[in-house]
C-alpha positions in Angstrom: 11.9 -78.5 52.3 10.9 -77.8 56.3 15.3 -78.2 56.3 16.1 -76.1 53.8 14.0 -72.7 54.8 15.4 -73.7 58.7 19.3 -73.3 57.3 18.2 -70.6 55.4 16.8 -68.2 58.2 19.7 -69.7 59.8 22.1 -68.6 57.7 20.4 -64.9 57.2 20.8 -64.8 61.1 24.5 -65.4 61.0 25.3 -63.0 58.4 23.3 -59.8 59.9 25.0 -61.1 63.4 28.2 -60.6 61.5 27.6 -57.8 59.2 26.3 -55.7 62.7 28.3 -52.9 63.9 28.5 -50.8 67.0 26.7 -47.5 66.4 29.6 -44.4 65.2 29.6 -41.5 66.2 31.4 -38.8 64.3 32.9 -35.0 64.8 34.8 -32.3 62.6 36.6 -30.1 64.5 38.5 -27.0 63.0 41.3 -26.3 65.1 42.7 -22.2 65.1 44.5 -19.8 66.7 42.0 -16.9 68.8 42.0 -14.6 71.7 40.2 -15.2 75.0 40.1 -13.6 78.2 39.8 -16.5 80.8 41.9 -14.3 83.5 40.9 -10.7 82.2 43.8 -10.0 79.7 43.0 -10.6 75.9 45.4 -13.9 74.8 46.1 -15.9 71.9 44.9 -19.4 72.6 44.1 -23.2 70.5 40.1 -23.3 69.6 38.3 -25.8 68.7 35.3 -24.7 66.2 36.0 -21.3 68.1 35.1 -22.7 71.3 37.2 -23.2 75.0 37.0 -25.2 76.4 36.1 -27.5 73.0 33.1 -29.3 72.0 32.0 -32.5 74.1 32.0 -35.8 73.0 29.1 -37.3 73.8 28.9 -41.4 73.0 27.7 -44.6 75.3 29.8 -47.5 75.6 31.1 -49.7 72.5 30.6 -46.5 70.4 33.0 -46.1 67.8 34.1 -42.3 67.5 35.2 -40.7 64.7 36.7 -37.5 64.6 38.1 -35.5 62.0 40.8 -33.1 62.7 41.7 -29.9 60.6 44.8 -28.2 61.6 44.6 -24.8 61.2 47.2 -23.7 63.1 50.9 -23.2 62.3 52.6 -25.7 64.2 52.1 -29.9 64.2 49.1 -30.6 66.5 48.2 -34.1 68.0 45.1 -35.3 70.4 45.2 -37.3 73.0 42.1 -39.0 74.7 42.5 -39.0 78.3 41.1 -42.3 80.2 40.2 -43.8 77.1 41.4 -47.6 77.1 41.9 -47.9 73.2 42.2 -51.6 73.6 41.6 -52.5 70.1 43.4 -49.2 68.7 46.2 -47.9 70.4 47.2 -46.1 67.6 44.9 -43.9 67.9 46.1 -42.8 71.0 47.0 -39.7 69.6 50.7 -38.9 71.8 53.7 -38.6 69.6 55.6 -41.9 69.3 52.3 -43.3 68.2 51.1 -41.1 65.6 52.8 -38.7 63.1 51.8 -35.7 63.8 48.8 -33.1 62.0 50.7 -31.3 60.2 49.8 -27.5 59.7 47.4 -26.8 56.8 46.2 -30.6 56.7 43.8 -33.2 59.0 43.8 -36.4 59.8 40.6 -38.8 61.0 40.6 -40.3 64.7 38.8 -43.9 64.7 38.5 -45.2 68.2 36.2 -47.4 70.0 35.1 -46.7 73.6 35.0 -50.4 74.7 33.2 -51.2 77.6 33.6 -47.8 79.4 31.7 -45.3 81.1 32.4 -42.1 83.3 33.7 -38.7 82.7 37.1 -38.2 81.0 38.8 -35.6 78.6 41.1 -35.0 75.6 43.5 -32.3 74.7 46.4 -31.8 72.8 49.5 -33.8 73.4 52.6 -31.9 71.9 54.6 -29.4 73.4 52.5 -27.1 75.8 49.4 -26.8 73.9 47.5 -28.2 76.6 48.4 -25.1 78.5 46.8 -23.1 75.5 43.4 -25.0 75.1 42.3 -27.4 72.9 40.9 -29.4 76.2 37.3 -30.8 76.6 35.1 -33.5 77.8 34.6 -36.9 76.7 31.4 -38.3 78.1 30.8 -41.7 77.9 27.4 -43.3 78.9 26.0 -47.0 79.8 24.0 -48.5 77.5 20.7 -49.6 77.8 21.1 -52.9 78.3 23.9 -52.6 81.3 21.5 -50.0 83.6 23.7 -48.0 86.0 23.0 -48.5 90.2 21.5 -45.1 90.8 18.2 -42.9 89.3 18.9 -41.0 86.6 19.3 -37.6 87.7 17.6 -34.2 87.7 20.6 -32.8 85.1 24.3 -33.3 85.0 26.7 -30.9 84.0 30.8 -30.3 83.4 33.7 -28.7 85.5 36.5 -28.6 83.1 39.0 -27.1 85.5 42.6 -26.2 85.2 45.2 -23.9 85.5 46.0 -20.9 83.4 48.5 -18.6 82.9 48.4 -14.8 81.0 51.4 -15.8 78.7 51.3 -18.0 75.3 52.3 -21.8 75.0 55.2 -20.6 72.8 56.5 -18.0 75.2 56.4 -20.8 77.8 58.3 -22.9 75.5 60.8 -20.7 75.6 61.2 -20.1 78.9 62.3 -23.7 79.1 64.2 -24.1 76.0 66.2 -21.4 78.4 66.6 -23.1 81.1 63.9 -20.8 82.9 61.4 -22.1 84.9 57.8 -20.8 84.0 56.5 -19.9 87.4 53.3 -20.3 88.6 50.0 -20.2 86.8 47.7 -17.1 87.2 44.7 -18.5 88.4 42.4 -21.4 88.2 39.3 -21.1 85.6 36.2 -23.6 85.3 34.9 -23.8 81.8 37.3 -21.3 80.9 35.8 -18.8 83.0 36.9 -17.2 86.3 34.5 -15.1 88.6 34.9 -11.3 88.7 33.7 -11.5 92.2 31.6 -8.2 92.0 27.7 -8.2 91.2 28.5 -8.9 87.1 29.0 -12.1 87.7 26.5 -15.3 86.8 25.2 -18.5 87.6 27.0 -21.1 85.0 24.7 -23.6 85.8 21.3 -23.6 87.5 20.0 -26.4 90.2 16.4 -26.9 92.1 16.7 -27.5 95.8 15.9 -31.1 96.7 16.9 -32.6 93.0 19.8 -34.2 92.6 22.6 -33.2 89.6 25.7 -35.3 88.3 29.1 -33.1 88.2 31.8 -34.4 85.8 34.6 -33.2 87.0 38.0 -33.3 85.2 41.5 -31.3 85.9 42.6 -30.7 82.6 45.6 -28.3 84.0 49.4 -29.0 83.0 50.6 -28.8 86.7 49.0 -27.7 89.5 46.6 -29.9 92.0 43.0 -27.7 92.1 40.8 -28.8 95.1 37.3 -28.9 94.4 34.7 -28.3 97.0 30.8 -28.3 96.9 28.9 -26.7 99.2 25.3 -25.2 99.0 25.0 -25.2 95.1 28.3 -23.4 95.4 31.5 -24.8 93.7 34.9 -23.3 94.8 38.1 -24.4 92.9 41.3 -23.3 94.5 45.0 -23.6 93.9 47.4 -21.7 96.7 46.1 -18.5 97.6 43.5 -18.6 94.7 39.7 -19.5 95.8 37.5 -19.1 92.6 33.5 -19.5 91.9 31.5 -19.4 89.2 28.5 -19.3 91.4 28.6 -15.6 93.1 26.3 -16.0 96.2 22.4 -14.3 95.9 22.3 -11.7 98.1 19.2 -12.4 100.1 20.9 -13.6 103.2 22.6 -11.4 105.4 24.7 -14.4 106.1 26.1 -15.4 103.0 28.9 -13.0 102.8 30.3 -14.4 106.1 29.6 -18.1 104.3 31.2 -16.7 101.8 34.5 -15.2 103.3 34.7 -18.3 105.8 35.0 -20.8 102.9 37.1 -18.9 101.1 39.6 -18.6 104.1 39.3 -22.3 104.5 40.4 -23.7 101.1 43.2 -20.7 101.2 44.4 -22.7 104.4 44.3 -25.8 102.7 46.4 -24.5 99.9 49.3 -23.7 101.8 52.6 -25.5 101.5 53.2 -25.5 104.8 49.5 -26.2 106.8 49.2 -23.6 109.9 47.9 -25.1 113.1 44.5 -27.3 113.6 43.1 -24.4 115.5 43.1 -21.8 112.6 41.1 -24.5 111.2 39.0 -24.9 114.2 38.3 -20.8 114.6 36.7 -20.8 110.7 34.5 -23.5 111.6 33.4 -22.0 115.1 32.6 -18.9 112.9 30.4 -21.3 110.8 28.6 -22.9 113.8 28.0 -19.7 115.3 25.3 -18.4 111.9 23.6 -22.1 112.3 26.0 -23.1 109.1 26.2 -26.5 110.3 26.1 -28.6 106.7 29.1 -26.3 105.4 31.1 -26.5 108.5 30.8 -30.5 108.1 31.5 -30.4 104.5 35.2 -28.2 105.0 35.7 -30.6 108.3 35.6 -33.5 105.3 37.8 -31.4 103.1 40.4 -31.6 106.3 39.9 -35.4 106.8 40.4 -35.5 103.0 44.0 -33.4 103.6 45.0 -35.9 106.6 45.1 -33.1 108.9 44.5 -34.8 112.1 41.6 -33.2 114.1 41.8 -31.7 117.2 39.8 -32.9 120.5 37.9 -30.0 120.1 37.7 -29.9 116.5 36.0 -33.5 117.0 33.3 -31.6 119.6 32.5 -29.0 116.6 31.6 -32.0 114.3 29.5 -33.5 117.2 28.0 -30.3 117.4 27.0 -30.1 113.7 25.7 -33.3 113.5 23.1 -32.8 116.5 21.7 -29.8 114.7 21.8 -31.9 111.5 19.6 -34.9 113.2 22.2 -37.0 112.2 22.7 -38.5 115.8 24.1 -41.6 114.3 26.8 -39.9 113.2 27.5 -37.7 116.7 28.2 -41.3 118.0 30.5 -41.9 115.4 32.6 -39.2 116.2 32.4 -39.7 119.7 33.6 -43.3 118.7 36.7 -41.5 117.3 37.7 -39.0 119.8 37.6 -42.8 122.2 40.0 -44.4 119.2 42.0 -40.9 119.2 42.5 -41.6 122.5 41.4 -38.5 123.4 39.9 -38.1 127.1 36.2 -37.4 127.5 35.0 -34.6 129.1 31.9 -32.8 129.6 31.6 -30.6 126.9 31.4 -33.5 124.5 28.9 -35.8 126.4 26.8 -32.6 127.1 26.6 -31.6 123.5 25.0 -35.3 122.8 22.7 -35.0 125.5 21.9 -31.5 123.9 21.5 -33.4 120.8 18.7 -35.3 122.0 16.8 -32.8 123.3 17.4 -31.1 120.0 15.8 -33.5 118.0 13.1 -34.2 120.3 14.3 -37.5 122.0 14.4 -36.6 125.4 14.0 -40.1 126.6 17.1 -41.0 124.7 18.8 -38.5 126.5 18.1 -39.4 130.1 19.1 -42.7 128.7 22.2 -41.8 127.6 22.4 -39.9 130.7 22.5 -42.6 133.4 24.8 -44.6 130.9 27.2 -42.0 131.2 26.7 -41.7 134.9 26.8 -45.3 135.1 30.5 -45.2 133.6 
C-alpha cells in the first residue's frame, strides 16, 4: 500500500513538472498614423497605441511574450525584436523572408520566448523605411529571482531611446531612394521622442537624487547615424555631427553652469566632426573646465577622447593628472604618469610638481616629501 502511494505521488509530481510552463506576458498594439513634432515641425509618424516611443515590453528571462498587433496603416507591417535570440521560435523574427507581412486592416499575434537573456533591447518596424517614422520602443528583460545580478538594485532605472530623425515622411524618403536620390542627413537626434529647445521652457525628463545609483537603459534606434552619449553631472547628451541635444536643462542656480554647458557642447561638436581637429583644441576646452573646477567633467570628456581613439598629448595627460589630484584619486593620477612614460614622453617638472601638489591638496604631506625624495634620486 505504501509503495502504491509513493508511486502515485511520484506520478503527480512528474505530471506537474510536464504541464508547468514559464509565465506569459500579453500585449495588444494598435498601430496607426499620428501627428507628432519631435523637431518642432508637425509630421506624420507611426504610433503604437498613440505613443512614440511605443509601449515598453517588460518581462523576465524565460517569459513567453504574446503581442497582438493590429495594423491600422495603409501598408503592410512587420515588427522585429532587436537583440532577441528567438532560439525556439525563429519564425517570429518579424523580418521579410521569415514572416509574411501583416496586411492593412488585419492583425497578427507574435508569440516568442526570451530564453536565458537579460538586458536592454528594443523593437522596430522592419519593412521599408518604417523605422524612420517611429514604431520603436524598449524591451526590458529582468533576471529571474533565482539568478541574482552581481550588483545591488538601483534607486531607479530609465530608458534612453535615442535615434536620428528626419522631418520628411518615410514615404517621401522612400521615393527619394526609388528615384536614385540620397535622403540626405537627418534633421536631428531625439531622446525618447523629444529634443531640447535650449530655452527655459525645457523640463527634466527624469529626476535623480545625488548620491544614488541609477540604471540607464540606452538603445540606439536610429537608421544610420551613430549618436554618442555622454553622461555628466546627471546630464545626458546625445550628439550627431554638429548637433548636441540634452533633455536635461541645466538648473540656473550656479554661475558656472552656462560655461560648463557650452564647454561640453563644444567638445561633443569637435568629436562629431568627420575630420578631427588637433588635440590642442580639445585641450583648450579641458583647461577651461579645470579653471572653473569642473574636474569630474573634464575626466569624463577625456574618456570620450580615449574611446574615440584620439591620442593625447603630454599636456593633455598633465591636465588629467591635475583633475585626478583635485578629485583625491592619487592612484589614478599615477596611472596617468605611467601612461606618459609608456608613450615615450619626456617627463618634466609640470607632471611631477602636479603630483606633489596633489599630495598636499589631499593633506598627504609625508607622501609628498617621499615622492620628492624619489624624484631627486632619479
